[in-house]
C-alpha positions in Angstrom: -91.4 -32.4 26.6 -93.6 -30.5 24.2 -97.1 -31.7 24.0 -97.5 -32.7 20.4 -99.7 -35.1 18.5 -96.8 -37.5 17.9 -96.1 -38.1 21.7 -98.4 -41.0 21.7 -96.6 -42.5 18.7 -93.3 -42.1 20.6 -94.6 -44.2 23.4 -96.2 -46.9 21.2 -93.5 -47.1 18.4 -90.3 -45.7 19.8 -88.0 -47.2 17.2 -89.6 -45.1 14.4 -89.3 -41.8 16.2 -86.2 -39.6 16.2 -85.6 -37.5 19.3 -83.6 -34.3 18.9 -82.8 -33.0 22.4 -81.4 -29.5 23.2 -80.4 -28.1 26.5 -82.7 -25.4 27.7 -81.0 -21.9 27.5 -80.2 -20.5 31.0 -82.0 -17.3 32.1 -78.8 -15.4 32.9 -77.3 -16.1 29.4 -80.5 -15.1 27.7 -80.7 -11.8 29.6 -77.0 -11.0 28.9 -77.5 -11.9 25.2 -80.7 -9.6 25.1 -78.9 -6.7 26.8 -75.9 -7.0 24.5 -78.1 -6.9 21.4 -80.1 -4.1 22.9 -77.1 -1.9 23.7 -75.7 -2.4 20.1 -79.1 -1.7 18.6 -79.6 1.4 20.8 -76.1 2.9 20.1 -76.3 2.2 16.4 -79.7 3.8 16.1 -78.6 6.9 18.0 -75.5 7.3 15.9 -77.5 6.7 12.8 -80.0 9.4 13.6 -77.6 11.9 15.1 -74.9 11.8 12.3 -76.8 10.9 9.3 -80.6 11.1 9.3 -81.0 14.2 11.4 -79.5 16.2 8.5 -81.7 14.6 5.9 -84.6 17.0 6.6 -82.4 20.0 5.7 -82.8 18.9 2.0 -86.5 19.4 2.3 -87.6 23.0 1.5 -90.8 22.8 3.4 -88.9 21.7 6.5 -86.5 24.5 6.2 -89.3 27.0 5.7 -91.0 25.8 8.9 -87.8 26.0 11.0 -87.2 29.5 9.8 -90.8 30.4 10.7 -90.5 28.8 14.1 -87.1 30.6 14.8 -88.5 34.0 13.6 -91.6 33.7 15.6 -89.7 33.0 18.8 -87.4 35.9 18.1 -90.3 38.2 17.5 -91.7 37.5 21.0 -88.4 38.9 22.5 -88.3 35.9 24.9 -85.6 34.3 22.8 -82.5 35.9 21.4 -79.1 35.1 19.9 -77.2 36.2 22.9 -74.1 34.1 22.1 -74.0 35.2 18.4 -73.9 31.7 17.2 -77.2 31.6 15.2 -78.7 30.0 18.4 -82.0 30.9 20.0 -81.7 31.1 23.8 -84.4 31.8 26.2 -83.8 35.0 28.1 -84.0 33.6 31.6 -81.7 30.7 30.6 -79.1 33.2 29.4 -79.1 35.3 32.5 -79.2 32.2 34.8 -76.0 31.1 33.2 -74.5 34.6 33.5 -75.4 34.8 37.2 -73.9 31.4 37.9 -70.6 32.5 36.2 -70.3 35.7 38.2 -66.9 35.9 39.9 -68.0 37.4 43.2 -71.0 38.7 45.0 -70.7 42.2 43.6 -70.6 40.9 40.1 -73.5 38.6 40.8 -75.5 41.5 42.1 -74.8 43.6 39.1 -75.7 40.8 36.6 -78.9 40.1 38.7 -80.0 43.7 38.5 -79.2 43.7 34.7 -81.3 40.6 34.3 -84.2 41.9 36.1 -84.2 45.2 34.3 -83.8 43.5 30.9 -86.6 40.9 31.5 -89.0 43.5 32.8 -88.7 45.4 29.5 -88.8 42.2 27.5 -92.0 41.0 29.2 -93.7 44.4 29.0 -93.0 44.5 25.2 -94.3 40.9 24.8 -97.6 41.6 26.5 -98.2 44.7 24.5 -97.6 43.0 21.1 -100.6 42.9 18.7 -99.2 39.6 17.5 -99.8 37.8 20.7 -102.6 40.0 22.0 -105.2 37.5 21.0 -104.0 34.8 23.4 -102.3 37.0 26.1 -105.2 39.6 26.6 -102.7 42.4 26.7 -100.7 44.0 29.6 -103.5 43.3 32.1 -102.3 39.7 32.2 -98.8 40.8 33.2 -100.1 43.2 35.7 -102.1 40.4 37.3 -98.9 38.4 37.7 -97.1 41.4 39.2 -99.8 42.2 41.8 -102.3 39.3 42.3 -105.6 40.2 43.8 -105.3 40.5 47.6 -101.5 40.9 47.5 -101.3 44.8 47.1 -98.9 45.3 49.9 -96.7 42.2 50.3 -96.0 40.9 46.8 -93.0 41.5 44.5 -94.6 44.7 43.2 -96.7 47.4 44.9 -98.5 50.5 43.8 -96.7 53.8 44.4 -98.4 57.0 45.7 -99.0 58.1 42.1 -100.6 54.7 41.2 -97.6 53.3 39.3 -96.6 49.7 39.7 -93.1 49.6 41.1 -90.8 46.8 42.6 -91.4 46.2 46.3 -88.5 47.8 48.1 -88.7 45.1 50.8 -87.7 42.4 48.1 -84.1 41.8 47.3 -82.7 41.6 43.8 -82.4 37.8 44.2 -86.1 37.5 45.2 -87.1 39.7 42.2 -85.0 37.4 40.0 -87.1 34.4 41.2 -90.2 36.3 40.1 -88.9 37.1 36.7 -87.9 33.5 36.0 -91.4 32.4 36.9 -92.9 35.2 34.8 -90.8 34.2 31.8 -92.3 30.6 32.1 -95.8 32.1 32.2 -95.1 34.1 29.1 -93.9 31.0 27.3 -97.3 29.3 28.0 -98.9 32.1 26.1 -96.3 32.1 23.3 -96.8 28.4 22.6 -100.5 28.9 22.1 -99.7 30.9 19.0 -101.2 29.0 16.0 -98.3 29.8 13.6 -95.8 28.6 16.0 -97.6 25.6 16.8 -98.1 24.6 13.1 -94.3 25.0 12.5 -93.4 23.1 15.6 -95.7 20.1 14.6 -93.9 19.9 11.2 -90.5 19.9 12.8 -91.5 17.5 15.5 -93.1 14.9 13.2 -90.2 15.2 10.7 -87.8 14.2 13.3 -90.0 11.5 14.7 -90.1 10.2 11.2 -86.2 10.2 11.0 -86.0 8.4 14.4 -88.5 5.9 13.2 -86.4 5.1 10.1 -83.3 4.8 12.3 -85.1 2.3 14.5 -86.3 0.2 11.5 -82.8 0.2 9.9 -81.1 -0.7 13.3 -83.7 -3.4 14.2 -83.4 -4.9 10.7 -79.6 -5.2 10.9 -79.3 -6.5 14.4 -82.4 -8.7 14.7 -83.0 -9.8 11.1 -79.8 -9.6 9.0 -77.6 -11.4 11.6 -79.8 -14.3 11.9 -79.6 -14.7 8.2 -75.8 -14.4 8.3 -75.5 -16.8 11.2 -78.2 -19.0 9.7 -76.9 -22.3 11.1 -78.4 -21.5 14.5 -80.4 -18.3 13.6 -78.4 -16.1 15.9 -78.1 -12.5 16.6 -74.7 -11.2 17.6 -75.6 -11.6 21.3 -76.8 -15.2 20.8 -73.7 -15.9 18.9 -71.5 -14.7 21.7 -73.5 -16.5 24.4 -74.0 -19.7 22.3 -77.8 -19.5 22.0 -80.0 -20.4 19.0 -83.5 -20.5 17.8 -85.4 -23.7 16.8 -89.0 -24.7 15.7 -91.2 -26.8 17.9 -90.0 -29.8 15.8 -86.4 -29.3 16.9 -85.2 -28.1 13.5 -83.9 -24.7 12.3 -86.6 -22.1 11.4 -86.8 -21.5 7.7 -86.5 -18.0 6.1 -90.2 -17.4 6.3 -90.5 -18.4 10.0 -87.4 -16.2 10.8 -89.0 -13.3 9.1 -92.2 -13.8 11.0 -90.3 -14.1 14.2 -88.5 -10.9 13.5 -91.7 -9.0 12.7 -93.4 -10.2 15.9 -90.4 -9.2 17.9 -90.0 -5.8 16.3 -93.5 -4.6 16.2 -94.7 -6.1 19.6 -91.6 -5.8 21.8 -89.9 -2.8 20.3 -92.4 -0.5 18.6 -95.4 -1.3 20.8 -93.1 -0.9 23.9 -92.1 2.5 22.8 -95.8 3.5 22.6 -96.8 1.8 26.0 -93.8 2.5 28.2 -92.4 -1.0 27.7 -95.4 -3.1 28.6 -94.8 -5.8 26.0 -91.2 -6.1 27.0 -92.2 -6.5 30.6 -94.6 -9.3 29.7 -92.1 -11.0 27.4 -89.4 -10.9 30.2 -91.8 -12.2 32.8 -92.6 -15.2 30.3 -88.9 -15.9 30.0 -88.3 -15.7 33.7 -91.4 -17.6 35.0 -92.7 -19.9 32.3 -91.6 -23.5 32.4 -90.2 -23.4 28.8 -88.7 -19.9 29.2 -90.5 -18.8 26.0 -90.6 -15.1 25.2 -93.7 -13.4 23.8 -92.6 -13.4 20.2 -91.3 -17.0 20.4 -94.6 -18.1 21.9 -96.5 -16.6 19.1 -94.1 -17.8 16.4 -94.0 -21.2 18.0 -90.2 -21.2 18.3 -87.8 -21.6 21.2 -84.4 -20.4 22.3 -81.9 -23.2 23.2 -78.3 -23.7 24.3 -76.2 -24.6 21.3 -72.8 -24.8 23.1 -72.7 -28.5 22.4 -74.9 -29.2 19.4 -75.8 -27.1 16.3 -79.4 -26.7 15.1 -80.1 -28.9 12.1 -82.0 -27.7 9.0 -83.6 -31.1 8.4 -83.7 -34.7 9.4 -81.4 -35.7 6.6 -78.8 -33.2 7.9 -79.2 -34.6 11.4 -78.7 -38.2 10.2 -75.9 -37.1 8.0 -73.7 -36.4 11.1 -71.4 -39.4 11.6 -72.1 -39.5 15.3 -75.9 -39.6 14.8 -76.0 -42.2 12.1 -78.7 -44.7 12.9 -81.3 -46.7 10.8 -84.3 -44.5 11.4 -87.5 -44.6 9.5 -88.7 -41.0 10.2 -90.7 -38.2 8.8 -90.5 -34.4 9.6 -93.7 -34.6 11.7 -92.1 -37.2 13.9 -89.4 -34.9 15.2 -90.0 -33.0 18.3 -88.3 -30.8 20.8 -87.7 -32.1 24.3 -87.5 -29.3 26.9 
């Protein structure tokens, strides 16, 4: 029984107090209801973003300009190219990794690996010689240091020839050299992504898509966690609660009004969805623990809103005392006030 000021009145003057009792919602049904709603919300949000909102930025000239700058800057580095002729920018090592994996036999694999090593060698040499990226890469010396680290002049992937040229180590196989070049491309990417122009364009692109995802989350959350409780207003149910016959009530045992329903949604949305996205689910873990281990099984947002989730498989939730008394099976000569109604757990 909830601890309320009218508990004493109940004991002293029982005939003037109306008890509205609801069965406590089982933990398993609450979990299934929450999972059902969460899956629908997640799928809807994903589809909304992927097939509607993700194309919205293409109507913004500034976004298009930054995408073009970002693509051109990557292509200028030589580390990315349109290998598949589909207006796609593919990392050189990713392209050759795919081609090697698709080789029909060992001879073909060796041929493609040799081609990859030769192509990437020229690509990296050109990249480190570019004036565009010289400021962050310090020129060809950086690449030479990768090829022959200090103290590795005789056993690394590259060695010095008798004429002082840097040449592949003959003791290394093409497969071993391919491993080096994959790592070298990753090193070059680290320098490329320090480019101020590329970084600026990348930030605009990233934050634009974060904005679109946020809009999709707000729309999806409003539909599944706010609109449906107003549609199924008798018991303030989401689709999951409707299926598993659960409902929400105030501490007085009556249906939450529109204002309380909105407050309950805002607490849930910003505390248990938005904040969870920013804190790796910490609020959701807290709320789940409260449902699982607290005596009343109250979630975090219900605790703050002073509401409860109950089983409505037998009784509906009443909007007011008059509605409760209007039911034929509950007609009694009560002299009650709203403050005298309480929720028995």
